KEGUMI-362609 format. One record per atom (N, C-alpha, C): y negated, x negated, z negated. Coordinates in steps of 0.1 Angstrom, whole numbers, padded with zeros to 4 digits, always signed. Each point is the difference from the previous one (the first is absolute). Layout:
residues N
YXZ...
END
This chain:
residues 265
-0681+0459+0333+0007-0013-0005+0015+0005+0003+0010-0007+0007+0013+0003+0002+0007-0002-0010+0005+0014-0008+0011-0003-0007+0014+0002+0000+0002+0006+0013+0016+0001+0001+0007-0009+0004+0015-0003+0000+0005-0008+0002+0012+0008+0011+0002-0012+0010+0011+0005+0014+0010-0009-0001+0010+0005+0000+0017-0007+0003+0004+0006+0010+0009-0007+0007+0012+0005+0010+0010-0013-0004+0012+0007-0001+0010-0006-0004+0015+0005+0003+0010-0006+0003+0011+0004+0003+0007+0001-0013+0006+0019+0002+0002+0004-0013+0016+0000-0003+0007-0007+0010+0015-0005-0002+0009+0008+0002+0013+0000-0002+0013+0011+0007+0000+0012-0009-0003+0009+0003+0002+0015-0011-0001-0008-0016+0006+0006-0003+0004-0003-0015+0003-0015-0007+0004-0008+0010+0007-0010-0002-0005-0008-0007-0014-0004-0003-0010-0007-0007+0001+0002-0019+0005+0018+0002+0001+0003-0016+0015-0002-0005+0009-0001+0009+0013+0000-0002+0004-0017-0004-0012-0010+0004+0004-0012-0003+0009-0007+0011-0004+0003+0013+0007-0005+0014-0009-0016-0005+0009-0009+0005-0005-0016-0001-0010-0003+0008+0003+0010+0012-0011-0005+0015-0012+0005-0002+0000+0006-0013-0014+0004+0000-0009-0008-0010+0005-0007-0007-0006-0008-0009-0012-0006+0002-0004-0008+0008-0013-0003+0005-0009+0013+0001+0002+0008+0006-0007+0016+0000-0004+0004-0011+0010-0001-0010+0002+0006-0015-0012-0009-0008+0001-0015-0003-0011-0007+0000-0010+0005+0000-0004+0001+0016-0012+0002+0003-0008+0011-0005+0012+0012+0002-0005+0012-0009-0004-0002-0014+0007-0007-0007-0006+0002-0012-0011-0008-0008+0000-0010+0011-0010-0007-0002-0016+0001+0005+0001+0007+0012-0014+0010+0005-0008+0005-0008+0003+0006-0011-0011+0005-0005-0009-0007-0012+0007-0012-0004-0010-0006-0006-0008-0010+0010+0000+0002+0010-0011-0004+0011-0009+0007+0007+0002+0011-0005-0010+0010+0007-0008+0007-0010-0012+0010-0002+0001+0009-0006+0005+0009-0008+0003+0006-0012+0008+0012-0001-0007+0013+0003+0004+0007+0010-0004+0011+0005-0001+0011-0003-0008+0011-0002-0004+0013-0003+0010+0008+0007+0003-0003+0008+0010+0010+0010+0005-0008+0012+0010+0006+0005+0009-0008+0009+0002+0007+0014-0004-0004+0012+0005+0008+0013+0011-0008+0004+0007+0008+0005+0013-0008+0009+0001+0006+0013-0002-0009+0010+0001+0007+0013+0016-0004+0004+0006+0011+0003+0018-0005-0001+0002+0003+0013+0011-0009+0001+0005-0002+0015+0009+0013+0004+0005+0005-0014+0010+0008-0003-0004+0014+0003-0009+0002+0008-0006+0015-0003-0008+0004+0012+0001+0004+0009-0008+0006+0012-0002+0015+0003-0016+0002+0001-0002+0012+0004-0007+0001+0015-0002+0014+0002-0010-0001+0012-0015-0004-0003-0001+0006-0012-0016-0005-0005+0001-0008-0009-0010-0006-0010+0002-0011-0014-0003+0012-0009+0013-0003-0008+0008+0010-0011+0000-0004-0012-0004+0004-0011-0002-0007-0011+0004+0005-0012+0007-0007-0008+0011+0010-0012-0012+0002-0009-0002+0016-0004-0009+0005-0010+0008+0004-0009+0009-0005-0007+0011+0010-0008-0009-0006-0016+0003+0006-0011-0009-0010-0013+0015-0010-0007+0010+0002+0001+0014-0008+0002+0007+0000+0010+0001-0006+0006+0007-0001+0011+0015-0001-0002+0010+0001+0005+0010-0004-0004+0006-0009+0005+0016-0005+0001+0004-0012+0012+0006+0006+0010-0002-0006+0012+0006+0004+0012+0006-0011+0005+0015+0003-0001+0011-0014+0002+0003+0004+0014-0008-0007+0010-0001-0004+0015+0005-0010+0003+0017-0001-0005+0009-0010+0007+0009+0006-0005+0014-0004+0007+0015+0003-0004+0011-0010+0002+0010+0003-0006+0011-0010-0002-0002-0010-0011-0007-0001-0010+0003-0007-0015+0002+0006-0008+0001-0011-0008+0007+0005-0011-0003+0011-0013+0002+0006-0008-0001+0013-0006-0016+0000-0005+0002-0016-0004-0013-0003-0011-0011-0002+0008-0001-0003+0014-0010+0003+0011-0007+0011-0001+0006+0014-0005-0004+0014+0000-0005+0004-0013-0001-0011-0014-0004+0002-0005-0014-0007-0006-0006-0012+0009-0010-0005-0004-0010+0011+0000-0010-0004-0012-0008+0011-0002-0015-0008+0001-0012+0004+0002-0012-0004+0002-0013+0010-0005+0000+0005-0010-0008+0011-0006-0010+0000-0001-0009-0007+0009-0019-0004+0005-0001+0015-0002-0013+0002-0006-0011+0011+0003-0002+0002+0013-0001+0009+0008-0009-0003+0014-0011+0003-0001-0013+0003+0007-0013+0001+0000-0005+0010+0011+0003+0012-0004-0006+0008+0011-0014-0002+0000-0010-0004-0008-0015-0003+0004-0002-0008+0011+0008-0008+0000-0003-0016+0006+0006+0008+0017+0012+0005-0002+0005+0007+0011-0012+0009+0008-0005+0009-0005-0013+0013+0004-0008-0014+0005-0006-0010-0008-0011-0007+0006+0006-0007+0012+0010-0007+0001+0004-0003+0011-0002+0004+0011+0010+0016+0001+0000+0011+0011-0017+0002+0005-0009+0000-0011-0013+0005+0004-0001-0013+0009-0001-0011-0006-0005-0015+0004+0008-0001+0017+0010+0004+0003+0006+0001+0011-0005+0010+0009-0002+0011-0004-0004+0011+0007-0015-0003+0005-0006-0005-0010-0016-0005+0006+0003-0008+0010+0006-0010+0005-0002-0006+0009+0012+0004+0015+0001+0010-0002+0010+0010+0011+0011-0001+0001+0005-0004-0012+0017-0005-0004+0006+0012-0007+0007+0012+0007+0008+0008-0007+0009-0004-0011-0002+0009-0010+0008-0006-0013+0004+0010-0009+0011+0001-0005+0005+0011-0007+0010-0001-0014-0002+0007-0007+0014-0004-0012+0012+0006+0002+0010-0009-0007+0015+0007-0003-0002+0000-0014+0003+0016-0006+0003+0000-0016+0012-0006-0003+0011-0003+0009+0009+0002+0000+0014-0013-0005-0005-0008+0012+0004-0011+0003+0002-0014-0014+0008-0004+0001-0002-0013-0015-0002-0012+0009+0004-0008-0012-0006-0013+0002+0014-0005+0011-0003-0010+0013+0015-0005+0006-0001-0011-0007+0015-0014+0005-0004-0006-0002-0010-0013-0005-0009+0004+0015-0006-0009+0004-0011-0002-0011-0002+0011-0007-0007-0004-0011+0009-0001-0018+0009+0008+0001+0003-0003-0015+0008-0011+0000+0005-0008+0012+0013-0012-0002-0012-0012-0005-0011-0001+0008-0010-0014-0003-0006+0003-0011-0005+0012-0006-0010+0002-0007+0011-0001-0016+0011+0006+0006+0009-0003-0015-0003-0015-0008+0003-0009+0010+0000-0016-0001-0017-0002-0003-0009+0005+0007-0014-0001-0001-0007+0003-0017+0001+0010-0001-0005+0010-0013+0013+0008-0004+0012-0008-0009+0012+0010-0002-0005+0014-0014-0012-0007-0004-0002+0016-0011-0006+0010+0006+0000+0002+0015-0004+0010+0004-0010+0006-0004-0016-0005-0001-0010+0007-0007-0009+0000+0008-0001-0008+0013-0011+0004+0007+0003+0012+0006-0014+0009+0004+0002+0013+0010+0004-0009+0013+0013+0009+0009+0003-0005+0012+0001+0009+0010-0006-0001+0014+0002+0010+0010+0006-0007+0016+0004+0008+0006+0005-0004+0013-0004+0004+0008-0005-0007+0011-0005+0008+0013+0008-0003+0016+0001+0005+0008+0012+0003+0014-0005-0009+0010+0011-0007+0008-0010-0002+0010+0002+0011+0010-0007-0006+0011+0001+0013+0010+0011-0003+0012+0006+0017+0002+0013-0002+0009-0003-0007+0011-0014-0005+0006+0000-0003+0012+0004-0013+0002-0001-0011-0011+0003-0011-0005-0009-0007+0011-0010+0003+0001-0015-0006+0009-0002-0013-0006-0003-0012+0001-0006-0010-0005-0013+0002-0005-0005+0005+0009-0018+0001+0001-0003+0012-0008+0010+0014-0002-0004+0009-0003+0002-0006-0019+0006-0007-0001+0004-0009-0014-0010-0010-0003-0006-0006+0007-0012-0006-0004-0010+0007-0003-0002+0009+0010-0011+0012-0003+0000+0006-0012+0011+0003-0008+0002+0007-0010-0003-0008-0011+0003-0012-0001-0002-0010-0005-0015-0002-0007-0003-0001+0013-0021+0001-0001-0007+0013-0005+0009+0009+0002-0005+0011-0004-0001+0000-0019+0006-0005-0001+0005-0005-0015-0013-0007-0008-0005-0007+0008-0008-0010-0006-0008+0003-0011-0006+0012+0000-0010+0006-0012+0009-0001-0017+0011-0002+0005+0008-0003-0013+0003-0015-0002-0007-0008+0007-0004-0015-0005-0009-0001-0013-0004+0007-0005-0012+0005-0009+0010+0003-0016+0010+0001+0005+0010+0006-0012+0008-0010-0002+0003-0001-0016+0007-0007-0007+0020+0005+0003+0005+0003+0012+0013-0004+0000+0007-0007+0010+0012+0005-0001+0010-0013+0008+0002+0010+0013+0001-0004+0008+0004+0007+0016+0011-0010+0003+0015+0007+0003+0007-0007+0002+0005+0003+0017+0006-0009+0005+0005+0002+0014+0015-0004-0004+0010+0010+0001+0010-0004-0005+0010+0003+0013+0005-0010+0006+0007+0002+0011+0009-0013-0001+0002-0006+0013+0007-0016+0004-0005-0006+0009-0003-0013-0002-0004-0008+0012+0010-0001+0008+0015-0002-0004+0011+0001+0011+0008+0011-0003+0005+0010+0010+0005+0010+0000+0012+0004+0006+0010-0009+0007+0006+0001+0008+0019+0000-0006+0001+0017-0002+0012-0002-0007+0013-0003-0001+0002-0003+0018+0011-0007+0001-0001-0015-0002-0010-0007-0003-0003-0011+0002+0003+0000-0017-0002+0008-0008+0002-0003-0015+0011+0001-0004+0010+0010+0004+0013+0003-0004+0014-0004+0006-0004-0002+0019+0009-0006+0008+0002-0011+0005+0009-0007+0006-0003-0013+0004-0005+0001+0012-0011-0004+0005-0010-0005+0010+0003-0011+0005-0014-0001+0013+0002-0014+0008-0001-0009-0010-0001-0012+0001-0001-0012-0010-0017-0004-0002-0008+0002+0012-0014-0001-0002-0009+0011-0006+0007+0008-0009-0010+0009-0010-0008+0001-0002+0001-0018-0011-0006-0001-0008-0014-0007+0011+0009-0007+0009-0015-0007+0007-0009+0014+0004+0006+0003+0007-0008+0017+0008-0011+0008-0013+0006+0003-0011-0009+0004-0015-0010-0008+0002+0003-0012-0006-0012-0013-0002-0009+0005+0009+0002-0001+0015-0012-0002+0004-0007+0011+0002+0006+0012-0001-0009+0014-0003-0007-0003-0014+0008-0003-0014-0012-0003-0014-0006-0008+0006+0001-0012+0007-0012-0011+0000-0014+0006+0009+0005+0012+0008-0009+0007+0007-0008+0012-0008+0011+0005-0007-0012+0007-0009-0007-0009-0012+0003-0010-0005-0011-0007-0008-0008-0008+0008-0001-0006+0015-0010-0001+0003-0010+0012+0003+0004+0012+0003-0012+0011+0006-0003+0004-0012+0006+0007-0012-0007+0000-0012-0006-0007-0011+0006-0016+0000-0008-0008-0006-0004-0013+0003+0004-0003+0012-0002-0009+0008-0014-0007+0002-0008-0009+0001-0014-0003+0003-0003+0004+0016-0015-0001+0002-0001+0000+0013+0001+0011+0010+0005+0012-0008-0001+0015+0005-0009+0010-0005-0008-0002+0011-0012+0015-0008+0011+0014-0001-0008+0010-0009+0007+0007-0005+0004+0012+0012-0009-0003+0008+0006+0009+0015+0012-0001+0007-0001-0017-0002+0012-0006+0009+0015+0005-0005-0004+0001-0014+0009+0001-0010+0010+0015+0000-0015+0007+0002+0006+0018+0002+0007+0001+0015-0005-0009+0008+0006+0004+0012+0014-0009-0002+0001-0007-0003+0014-0007-0001+0006+0011-0008+0003+0003-0006+0007+0012-0014+0000+0012+0011-0010+0006+0008-0001+0011+0008+0012-0004+0012-0001-0008-0001+0011-0008+0016+0015-0006-0009+0002+0002-0010+0009-0008-0006+0014-0004+0009-0001+0012+0010+0019-0002+0005-0005-0013+0008-0011-0001+0003-0003-0015+0009+0003-0014-0009+0004+0002-0013+0000-0010-0008+0015-0005+0004+0005-0014-0003+0013-0010+0002+0010+0012-0007+0011+0007+0006+0012+0003-0007-0001+0015-0008-0016+0005+0006-0001+0012-0006+0009+0010-0004+0002+0007+0012+0014+0011-0004+0013-0007+0002+0001-0009-0003+0014-0007-0006-0003+0002-0016-0012-0004-0004-0004+0001-0019+0000+0015-0004-0009+0010+0013-0002+0011-0006+0007+0009+0012+0010+0004+0000+0003+0007+0014-0002+0019-0006-0007-0001-0011-0009+0015+0000-0009-0010-0011-0015+0006+0002-0011-0008-0007+0000+0008-0012+0005+0007-0007-0003+0004-0014-0007-0007-0009+0010-0008-0001-0002-0010-0011-0011-0013+0004-0005-0001+0011-0010-0009+0002-0015+0006-0004-0002+0018+0002-0007+0008+0001-0009-0003-0013+0006+0003-0010-0011-0001-0013-0009-0013+0003+0008-0011+0006-0010-0011+0000-0015-0003+0011+0003+0014+0007-0010+0000+0009-0012+0011-0012+0006+0005-0007-0010+0011-0008-0008-0009-0011+0008-0009-0001-0002-0009-0011-0013-0008+0004+0001-0003+0015-0009-0010+0009-0014+0008+0002+0004+0011+0005-0014+0008+0001-0004+0003-0016+0003+0001-0008-0007+0000-0014-0004-0008-0004+0002-0011+0003-0005-0012-0007-0010-0005+0008-0003+0004+0015-0005-0006+0008-0005-0017-0001+0010-0008-0004-0001-0015-0002+0014-0007+0005+0001-0010-0004+0014-0008+0003+0003+0000-0012+0016+0002-0001+0009-0003-0016+0003-0011-0006+0007-0001-0008+0005-0015-0004+0016+0005-0002+0006-0013+0006+0014+0000-0001+0002-0002-0016+0009+0012-0004+0002-0005-0014+0015+0002-0002+0012+0004+0013+0014-0004-0001+0000-0003+0008+0012-0009+0005+0003-0006+0012+0013-0008-0003+0010+0014-0002+0015-0007-0005+0014+0006+0009+0009+0003-0009+0013+0005+0006+0004+0015-0008-0004+0013+0007+0014+0007-0009+0007+0007+0010+0010+0000-0006+0016+0003+0005+0003-0013+0013-0005-0007-0005+0000-0013+0009-0010-0003+0011-0009+0012+0004-0009-0003+0009-0015-0002-0004-0003-0009+0007-0018-0003-0002-0007+0012-0002-0010+0004-0007-0011+0009-0004-0008-0004-0004-0013+0008+0004-0013-0003-0006-0005+0010-0012-0010-0005-0007-0011+0011-0007-0013-0005+0003-0009+0005+0002-0014+0002-0002-0007+0006-0009-0010-0008-0003-0010+0008-0012-0013-0002+0004-0010+0012+0001-0013-0002-0001-0006+0003-0011-0011-0009-0005-0008+0003-0014-0009-0008+0000
END
């Protein structure tokens, strides 16, 4: 019987959600309300857009530090703390599962939680009392490899864990912070609509969904929305693990740009 919950969401602009940025209010509300809509997990695994390695790598520390992987923000952004315990036992189990599927995996005993974990979880579970760990993306940035990575994690579906793909369904930095052509919202919406159809729409087989995600660059305005795909790849891993259509649970503006979240449970 499936116990795991899987969610892919847009984690926001660095520490801005915690600093009270008004352009994140819809996301803040979503993050705060999400825990009431899902079972309380015994552990949380975050696949973060902000960590890439040659092989799947897991944080194995018992008490991970904070890794402030952003710059140029007020001093208070570097005092944010999320003292959740790590989960070395689950990290070991995940590595064994991946190795059993011929996917190399190893541990990083030093790296701390990056903001792809501590920003959303500070809103979702502010007491920081659920063991957490992170897993890296692969340097290849290959969509098929990340779908395969997710598939290899399917034995974990029997556990009461929350698996988070922490990325951003729109991640064109120039469009966020600079003046760009006036059709940016139209271009973005076409891509977000394609994601919704691909991940949750009716009438597509799992094979068709996987093919579309594998060839995501063929989607409308794909490379405009993702000049580099690291913020989309956590979605591929979530889809691969779930092996089913997801449900749209967020479709709103973050930093004035439309963004999505999908839930599988």
